[in-house]
N, C-alpha and C positions, 0 to 999 in steps of 0.2 A: 573556265571563262571568267568566273568571278574574280579569281586571285589575279588573272590578266587585268581585269577591270579596275582592280584595286591599284595595280601598279601605274595604270593610265590616270587615274585620279590624282594620285601622289605626284605624277610629273606636270599635271594641270595646276594643282595647287603650288607647287614649288615655282612655277613659271611665274605665277601671279604673285610671289612674294609672301606665301603662307610657309610657316615651319610646321614639319611634323613632329610632334612630341611623343614621348615614350610613356607617359602616365596619365591617366584620366584626369586625375586632379590637376593637371597642367594645363590642361585643353580648355580652349574658348569654345570649341566647337567638335563636337563628337559625330563621326559618320558611321552609318552601319550599311554596309554593302550586302543586299539581300538577294535569296534565292526563292522561287515560286514554284519549284518543281515537286517538293514533297510538303506535307502538312506539319511535319517536326520542324522544319525550317521557319514557317511561320510562328509556331509556337516559341522557338528560341528568341525570335526578334521581338516579340511582345514582352516576354519575361525580360530580355536585356532592356527594352525602354522603361520597364518598370523598375528596374533597378538603378536606372540614371535619374530617376526623379528627383533624388536628393541633391544632385549636382546642379540641377536646373533651378532648384529654390534657393540653394546656398550660394551658388556663384553664377546664376543665370547663364550657365553654360547651355548653348544651343544644341540642339540634336537634329540630324537630317537622315532621313533614310533613302538610299539610292538603290539602284537596280532593278529586278524583276518584279519584287514585292511592291516596290512603288508604282510600278507600271499596272500590275494587278489588281491593287487594293486601294487605289489612290482616294477613292471616295471614304472608304473607311478609316484611312489613315489620316485624312485631313479633318476627322473628327476627334482624333485623339489630342489631349490637351497637352501631352507630354513630348510631341514632336512639333519641330519648328518649321520643316519644310521637307518635300520629297522631290526626287529627281529620277527619272526614268534612265535606261541604259544607253539611249541615243543622243542624251542631251548634256553630258558630262561636261561640255565646254561653257555651259550656263552656270557651272558650280560656283564660281567666284561672285558673281552677280546675287545668286541666292544667298551665299554667305553674308554679303555685305547688306542684304534687304534685312535678314534676321539679325543683324546686329544692330541695326536701325530700329528694331522692336516693330517692324511690320508685321501684320498679320500673317499666318502660315501661308506659303506660297507653294505651288507644284508646277513642274514642268515635265510633261510626260509625252511629247509629241514623238511619234515614230517617225522614222526617216527611211526613205528608199535609198540614200546615197552614202550615210554616215558609216565610215569603217575606221576612223581614227589613223589612218596610215600615216599622217604626217607627224603624229606624237610618238616619241620614244619612250616606253614605259620606264619606270624607275625600278631598276631590278636589283635587288640585294641578294637573291639566291645565287650560290656560287656554282650549283651544279646543274640547275636546270633553267632553261628561259621559255616561258609560255610566249607563243606568237600566233595571233588570231590571223587566218587568212582569209577569214569571211564572217560575216555576221548574219543573224536571223536564220528563218527556217520556213520552207514552202510544203513541207510535208503534211502538216495538219493531222497528225496521228490524233484521234479522238480523245484520249487520255491527257495529251499534252499541251501546256500552257504557252511553251516557247514562241510560236509564231505571233502570239497576241502580246507577249511581253517584249521580245526582241525584234518583231517586225519581220518583212520578208528578205529572202537571201539576197545579199550583195557580196561579191568578191573583191578582194584587193588585186590588183595588178601583179603579175609575176614578178616583174622587175623590182616592185616595191618590197615584196616578201623576201627576195634572195639578197637585196642590199641590207635589210634589217637582219638577215642571217649573218651576213659577214660583219656586220657590226657586233653581234653576239659572239662570233668566234673572235674579233679582235679584243673583246674583253676576257678572254680565256674561260668562257662558260663552256663546258664540253657538249652539253646535252640541249637539243631544242625539241619541244613539243609541240606540234602545230595543231591548232584549234579550229573547231568548225562545228556546227551542230551537225551536218551531214557533210563531212569533207568531200564525198564522191561527188556533190554537186557543184563543187569549185570550177570556176570557168574564168578565163581571163583571154579574151579574143578567141583564139582557136586553141588555147593551152588548156589541158585537163588538169585533174589533181595529180594523176600519173606524172604528167610533164613536170608539174612543180615539185613533186616529191624528188624526181630525178636530179631537178636543177639545184634544189637545196643540198643533195647528198654530194654533189660536185664541190661545195663550199669549202675552202682549205679551212682547217682548224676545228670542223663539225664533227665530234668523234661518236655522237649518237642522235638519231633522230627519231622520235615517236609522234604518233599522231592519234587523235580521237576528235569525233567519233564517225566511223563509216555506217551507212545503212545497207543493210543485207539486201535491199531491192534493186540496186544498180552498182554492185560491186564489180569494177571491170578487172579481169584477168590480166590486163596488162599492169596493173598496179601489184599483182602478186609477183610477176617476173620481176619488176623494178626491187620490190623488197628481198626477194632471193639474190638479186644480182649484187647490189651494194653492202658491203659489210658494216657499214656505218648506219644503215637503217635496220633499227630494232626488230627482231622476230617476233613480235607480240601484235596481236591484232584483238581489238576490243568490238566485238559483234554482236550488237543488242538483239536478243530473241524476242522477249517480251511473252511470247506464249508459244506453246507447240502444237495448238489446234487451229485449223484452217478456219473454222467458224469465228473463233474469237478473235484471230489475225485480222479476218475481214472487217470484224466489227471496229478493231482498233484502228483500220486502215493503215495496214502496214504495207499492203502491195507485195507480197511475197507469200509463199506457201510454205508448209512445214517442209515438204519434199525438197523444195528449191533450197531452203535454209540448210539442209543435211547435205545436199550435194555441193554447195559452196563450201561449208566447213571441210568435207572431204577433199575437194579441190585444192584448198589452202595447204592442207597437210601433204598433199602430193607434191606441190610446187614448192613449199616450204617446209622441208621434213621436220625441223625442229621449232617449227612455230608454236607459240603458246597462244590459245584462244580464251578471251574471257567474254561475259556477256551480262547483259541486265535482263531480269525476269520480273513480270508483275504477276502476283497471284490474286484471286479473288475479283477479277473484272467482272462488271455487271453481267449476270446471268451466267458466268462460268459454271458449269456443273463438275460433279466429282469427276466424271468420265473425261471430260474435255480437259479438265485439269491433270488426269493421269497421262495424258499425250504429252503433256509439258514433262512431266517425269520420265517418261520413256524416251523422249528425245534427249534429255539430259544423259540417260545411259547409253544412248547410241553415239552422241558427239563427244562426250566426257570432257566438259570444260575444265580447263586449268585453274579459272576461279570464275566466281559468278557474284553479281551484287543482286540480291532477292528482296523484292519489297511487296507489301502488301498494297492493293490498290486503295488509294484515297482520292475522291472527287476535287478537282482543283476548278477554282471558280473561272468561268469564261470559256471551259472546254465544251465539246460538243457532248462528251460522255455525261458531263455535270448537268447539261440542259436536258438530254434524250433518255438517259439510262439510269434507273434507280440503282442504289447501291445496294443490291439485294442478297449479297453472301455476307453470311453472319460472322461476327467477330471471332466466334469459336472455330468456325470452318476456317477461316482465313489464318488462324493459329496453327491448326493443324497442317494446313497446307505448307505454310512457310517452315514450319518445324521438319516437314518430310523432305523438302527440296533441300534444305540446310544440312541435313544428315547425307543426302545424297553427294552434295558438294563437298563436304568435308572428306568423305571418302575419295572421291576423285583427286581432290587436293593433295591428300596424303599421298596417293598413288604416284603424282607428278613429282612430289618433293622426293620420295623415296629413289626415284630414277636419277636424281640429281645427286645424291649423295656418293662421295668416291670420286666425283669428276673434278675438273678445274674449270673455273669460269672467271670471265672478267667481271669486276664489280665495281661500280661508280658509287663512290662515297656521298652519301646525300646528309647524313648527321654525324657530328664528330664525337657526339656522346649520346647513347641511349637515354631514354626517358628513366631506365631502372638501375643504370651502372655508368659511372664515370670510366670504367676501364674497357667500354665496349663502344664500337661505332656501329654504324648502320649503312647499308647501301642496297643496291639492286643489280640483279644480272640483267644481260641484254634483253631475256624473256619477261622481266619485270617482276622477278621473285625476289622478296626482301631477304637480305643476308646480313646476319650479325657477326662482327668479327672484334678479336682483340684490338684494343686501342693502346698504344704505347706512346702516344703523343705525337707521333710523327704523320699521321694520316690526317688529311685536310678534306673539307667538303670539296667536291670535283674531282679529286684524285680518281684514277682508274687504276685497279689493282689486281693481278691474277691472284685467285683464291682458291684453295683447295677445300672442298664442302666435306666436313666430317660427320655431320649429324643434322637432325632436323627436330622441330617442334610441330605441332599441328597446323601452323601458319608460316613459319620462316624456316630458313636454313641457317646451320651453324657452320662458319668456316674460320681457315687460318690463313695467313698472309704465306705465299710459298716462299718469297724472297722480297726483300726491299728493293732490289732492281727492278721489279715488276710494276714499281709505281710510275704512273704516268702523272705529271703535274699539269694541271689543267691552267 
């Protein structure tokens, strides 16, 4: 969502006659778009602001903080002498005014009003990615999980009209971008008149030229079976579902306000694999939530063994300012215990991921090229299968970002597949 918001900000700036430069030394204004979900994100931003002090002194470069951290920590940020202004995620239209005020040396200013209506549906993001286009179908969240700050930083749920999303999907297809990723904090909650998220997925799947559709994130509490049948029906809807678990223990899930049980989650995952046999399921897990005992944690580990996720993002719990968990529950699981638990779950997941990759070796898959060069080699490129698995391929100079190519998987590492092009004729130019 933050990458998408950055593209929105670029469009707003360009529309108001600003120029995006490539080097910090050339900039009069530097904007940092921020996240508030994890503590590490906060630490990175504070360190980054410190790094930019020399530019503020030497060139009087203005520094602005945008996004969720600006919304969540506005009082603290206003006290930081190395920041010129802050702007919340519902107020990006005010950015040109804030920049003008900052250039006139006015005191630090902040606009962090949350909106019940803002969706930015009339702004086309500036898209530079040739392989994927982010497309936000809704903003905000009404779930109020006790550990999560999103409802307080992005406001309540509001959905775009279905016709608006479909029109933007057509524009993306006309630009030759082969993949769309639909974004929402809980896409299952999408509503436009009588249309549900399942209706929207089917409408986008019928747009000519869209070769792949992904979405993130659904919530286990209200995942409709109708959506599973639509994913199975349309070949251009990727067979990958990110399904956040958070905990495998019912007491902890209740304390998190997740509104589903361990048993319901397992049944849903089984149903997914029945209706979509080749589906890959990924998840999010929080370890060390306040008062989580070793026995409760062990239930998360046992659920992982039962469901066998294809990939997982596993985090240590960290209190977020403004959340119910921060106000009500002491962070009482020790750092040593959290370290033990995260290492154990990572070992389980590495084993399951390895099993997934081994099953794929020797088979052919369509791979969407995302990077024309890998970080470690000029002679390799990188892409993803329909199921979201990274594949590294030989690069002879002919493969471009956005190409979809048939690939024979020949080997694997602990996290990626190794492939080779079956034939140049299999390349589909995006």
